[in-house]
C-alpha positions in Angstrom: 71.9 -76.3 12.4 75.6 -77.3 11.8 77.1 -77.0 15.2 77.7 -74.6 18.1 80.0 -71.5 18.0 82.7 -73.6 19.7 82.8 -75.9 16.7 83.4 -73.0 14.3 86.7 -74.4 12.9 85.4 -78.0 12.5 82.2 -76.8 10.7 84.0 -74.5 8.4 86.5 -77.1 7.5 84.0 -80.0 7.0 81.7 -77.8 4.9 84.2 -75.8 3.0 83.0 -72.6 4.5 84.7 -69.4 3.1 82.3 -66.6 4.2 80.6 -66.2 7.5 77.6 -63.8 8.0 76.7 -62.6 11.5 73.0 -61.8 12.0 71.2 -60.8 15.2 71.8 -63.0 18.2 71.0 -63.2 21.8 74.7 -63.6 22.6 76.8 -60.7 24.0 78.8 -58.3 21.9 81.9 -59.7 23.4 81.0 -63.2 22.3 80.4 -62.0 18.8 83.7 -60.0 18.7 85.5 -63.2 19.8 83.9 -65.2 17.0 84.8 -62.6 14.4 88.4 -62.7 15.5 88.3 -66.4 15.4 87.1 -66.2 11.8 89.9 -63.9 10.9 92.4 -66.4 12.4 90.8 -69.0 10.2 91.0 -66.7 7.2 87.2 -66.6 6.7 85.5 -63.6 5.2 83.1 -61.9 7.6 80.0 -59.9 7.0 77.7 -58.2 9.6 74.0 -57.6 9.3 73.5 -54.2 10.8 70.6 -53.3 13.1 68.0 -51.1 11.4 68.9 -52.8 8.2 65.4 -51.9 6.8 66.6 -48.2 6.6 69.8 -49.1 4.5 70.2 -48.3 0.9 73.0 -48.2 -1.7 73.9 -44.8 -0.5 74.9 -45.7 3.0 78.4 -44.4 3.8 80.9 -45.4 6.6 81.7 -42.3 8.8 83.7 -41.9 12.0 82.9 -40.2 15.2 86.3 -40.3 16.8 87.3 -44.0 16.8 83.6 -45.1 16.6 82.4 -46.2 13.1 78.9 -45.1 12.2 76.8 -45.7 9.1 75.4 -42.6 7.5 72.1 -43.1 6.0 71.3 -40.9 3.0 67.7 -41.7 1.9 66.1 -40.5 -1.3 63.1 -38.2 -1.0 60.2 -39.5 -3.0 59.1 -35.9 -3.4 62.6 -34.7 -4.3 64.1 -33.5 -7.6 65.4 -37.0 -8.5 61.9 -38.5 -8.7 60.7 -35.3 -10.4 63.3 -35.9 -13.2 62.1 -39.6 -13.4 58.5 -38.6 -13.8 59.4 -35.8 -16.3 61.0 -38.5 -18.5 58.1 -40.8 -18.2 55.6 -38.9 -20.4 57.8 -38.3 -23.5 59.0 -42.0 -23.4 55.4 -43.2 -23.0 54.3 -41.0 -25.9 57.1 -42.3 -28.2 56.1 -45.8 -27.1 52.4 -45.3 -28.0 53.4 -43.8 -31.4 55.8 -46.6 -32.2 53.5 -49.4 -31.0 50.2 -47.9 -32.4 50.1 -50.4 -35.3 50.6 -53.3 -32.9 48.0 -51.9 -30.5 45.5 -51.5 -33.3 45.9 -55.1 -34.4 45.6 -56.2 -30.8 42.4 -54.1 -30.2 40.7 -55.6 -33.3 41.7 -59.2 -32.2 40.3 -58.5 -28.7 37.1 -57.1 -30.1 36.6 -60.1 -32.4 37.6 -62.7 -29.8 34.4 -62.3 -27.6 31.6 -59.8 -26.7 32.7 -57.0 -24.5 35.0 -53.8 -24.4 38.4 -53.8 -26.0 39.9 -52.3 -22.7 39.6 -53.6 -19.2 39.4 -51.0 -16.5 40.1 -51.6 -12.8 40.4 -49.3 -9.9 43.9 -49.2 -8.4 45.7 -47.4 -5.7 48.5 -45.1 -6.8 50.8 -42.5 -5.3 49.7 -40.9 -2.1 46.7 -43.4 -2.0 45.0 -41.8 -5.0 42.6 -44.1 -6.8 42.8 -44.3 -10.6 41.6 -46.5 -13.4 44.3 -48.8 -14.7 43.9 -50.0 -18.3 44.6 -53.2 -20.0 43.6 -55.0 -23.1 40.7 -57.3 -22.1 42.0 -60.9 -21.9 38.9 -62.7 -20.5 35.3 -63.4 -21.2 32.9 -61.1 -19.4 31.5 -63.1 -16.4 27.8 -63.7 -16.1 27.9 -62.6 -12.5 30.3 -60.8 -10.2 33.3 -62.9 -9.2 34.6 -62.4 -5.7 38.2 -63.5 -5.3 40.3 -63.9 -2.1 44.0 -64.6 -2.5 45.5 -67.4 -0.3 46.9 -66.2 3.0 50.3 -64.6 2.5 50.0 -64.4 -1.2 49.4 -61.4 -3.5 46.5 -61.5 -6.0 47.1 -61.8 -9.7 47.3 -64.2 -12.6 44.2 -66.4 -13.0 41.8 -65.7 -10.2 39.0 -68.2 -9.9 37.8 -70.0 -13.2 40.0 -69.6 -16.2 38.0 -67.2 -18.4 40.8 -66.2 -20.7 40.0 -66.0 -24.4 42.5 -67.5 -27.0 43.9 -64.0 -27.7 43.8 -63.3 -24.0 46.1 -66.3 -23.3 48.6 -64.8 -25.8 48.2 -61.3 -24.4 48.8 -62.5 -20.8 51.8 -64.7 -21.7 53.5 -61.9 -23.7 52.6 -59.1 -21.4 51.1 -57.1 -24.3 47.8 -56.8 -22.3 49.7 -54.1 -20.2 50.5 -51.8 -23.2 47.5 -49.5 -22.6 49.0 -48.5 -19.3 51.2 -46.2 -21.4 48.1 -44.1 -21.5 48.0 -44.1 -17.6 51.7 -42.9 -17.7 50.7 -40.0 -20.1 47.9 -39.1 -17.7 50.4 -38.9 -14.8 48.8 -41.7 -13.0 51.6 -44.2 -13.3 55.3 -44.3 -14.1 57.1 -46.7 -16.5 58.8 -48.3 -13.6 57.6 -48.7 -10.0 55.7 -50.9 -7.6 52.7 -52.5 -9.2 49.5 -50.9 -8.1 46.9 -52.9 -6.1 43.2 -52.9 -6.0 41.8 -50.6 -3.1 40.2 -53.5 -1.1 43.4 -55.5 -1.2 45.6 -52.5 -0.5 43.6 -51.6 2.6 43.7 -55.3 3.9 47.4 -55.7 3.2 48.2 -52.3 4.8 46.5 -53.5 8.0 48.3 -56.8 7.9 51.8 -56.0 6.9 54.3 -53.4 8.2 55.5 -51.0 5.6 53.2 -52.2 2.9 51.8 -48.6 2.4 55.4 -47.3 1.8 54.8 -48.2 -1.8 52.4 -45.4 -2.2 55.2 -42.8 -1.7 55.9 -43.1 -5.3 54.0 -43.6 -8.6 53.0 -47.2 -9.5 54.8 -48.7 -12.5 53.9 -50.8 -15.5 56.8 -53.0 -14.4 58.9 -53.2 -11.2 61.7 -54.7 -9.3 59.5 -57.4 -7.8 58.2 -58.5 -11.2 61.6 -58.8 -12.9 62.7 -60.8 -9.7 60.1 -63.5 -10.5 57.4 -62.2 -8.1 54.6 -62.1 -10.7 51.1 -63.4 -10.3 50.2 -65.2 -7.0 53.5 -65.0 -5.2 54.7 -64.1 -1.7 53.2 -60.8 -0.5 56.0 -60.3 2.0 58.7 -60.8 -0.6 56.9 -58.3 -2.9 56.8 -55.6 -0.2 60.5 -56.1 0.5 61.3 -55.8 -3.2 59.1 -52.7 -3.7 60.7 -51.0 -0.7 64.2 -52.0 -1.7 63.5 -50.3 -5.1 62.3 -47.1 -3.5 65.3 -46.9 -1.2 67.8 -47.6 -3.9 66.2 -45.9 -6.8 68.3 -44.5 -9.6 67.9 -44.0 -13.4 70.2 -46.9 -13.9 68.1 -49.2 -11.7 65.0 -48.2 -13.8 66.9 -49.0 -17.0 68.0 -52.3 -15.6 64.4 -53.2 -14.7 63.2 -52.1 -18.2 65.7 -54.3 -19.9 64.9 -57.3 -17.6 61.2 -57.0 -18.1 60.8 -58.8 -21.4 62.8 -62.0 -20.3 61.0 -61.9 -17.0 57.5 -61.9 -18.7 58.5 -64.7 -21.2 60.0 -66.7 -18.3 56.8 -66.6 -16.1 54.2 -66.3 -18.8 51.6 -64.8 -16.4 50.5 -61.2 -15.5 51.3 -59.4 -12.3 
């Protein structure tokens, strides 16, 4: 795009380059080694994208076998004790949330009931941990359709947001914009079907289709689905890139920690207010 490897010095000088990242190339290792040495001579910072980078996480450690550097991959086991601690904390936090928010949820339930004919809660089948199907709960935000509405997301995009004609009720618009329609999922957490934080669950028909289309899509089912997730606080709510969502969800699983969950929880409210749509 900017020049050939032979023009490294000129390109770096003309564009104010300070950091060079080496990714995969058809060039030989010796050519890359010569380029990294040239960067060092030019006092440019160098980063290398490792092969098998999809397996990397924050716990990768640099080891040595003699004079040969090797990267030690220390993955988390989604069935291990760390995730058991996470799920054990989910239920008491969800219970406290339900108790604290019960007056708000009662008001919202009454508003939904008065807004239009239909049930207070919207129930939809979703795929959770280990491919188990469960009914995810939301406050109903739309008018009941007169007939079944079949929706197919655009190629490469995840479903979500407004699918087809806009059937949102006035209170439904507020619920979607504020994210309060998701509060009944605290009940799903109490039932052990979901976690407070994790990849957002998908409808069975879409999960099957995406699993056939995208490598590593089904990796999300190794852990419990969440009310909020790393993809959502990163701006991937509603009808957004499916590939980017998969990358974000798998990044979360590989790099999970309680501090990451706390970070996602703190980022959820500003993320919802920023996007003003549901996931």
